[in-house]
C-alpha angles and dihedrals in degrees: 000000000000131000110194109109092007134066139249133207121297092175132060121260129226130233088258092055093050092050091046088052093052093045087049090050089050091051096048090044091056102035099043106020105035093242091299104123114105095199143293134309118208104216090173111146103143139315146198122245123257094250094054090043092056100035133059095288138097137203125237139142122248117178093216092055106029112022101085095043121110119233089253091054090047089048089054088054128267114201136180136166133247131186113264104235098172117129093236094058143178078176097203123126112291120221113237129187122204115244112266116236129204117287131198091274092051090058092047088057094043089049092046093050090046091049096049091041092052091046087054090053099256130132123250124200128178131213108185122166109253096255087063093059110019107125140016092218122104117259106249098173118127095247098031086235099138088108105216090144098160091056098040097049100028094118120074134150127241125175089354090304126119111230128192110199093198092055094041097049116108090215144351135207122190116214120211117219106176094203093057096036098048090051091067089067092075090049105052125080096255108034089182088066090077 
């Protein structure tokens, strides 16, 4: 499941929704893939909201406008303008939205899907961008804006059980996006450590 140019959850799911997801996965697995899918891969790095994707708007990342924002601020929508330099014009400022990053509710949904998929005997893998899982240390920054969402919100509870998505995942691949990753350098205690 990919996230670029689509969206991911910004509200928590219920047990019914998790069950519906797994049942739908089983249906797709059988009807379209002949029973040959092993599980699900969360390739969820960031996304642009529905409105921006379907209006005259684009999504991008600019350290000056986006970097110091918390995932919650980004989820609420952070916009800025850039000059349109395309040959076709119209050469007026273009509206840009900062990419949205996972929030606590996103990890509740990912964890729940992982929990119920594992319970049904399927594999679950994760592909966060590296800023979403870059340290095991607590975020002590004033605004709690050092991202690291996969680590910060890795533990959730389902059916009365504690579930750690990072421990339960069958595999994990960190993706490097230099614009996002380099932006952390200005937020940490020792920027030269980058």
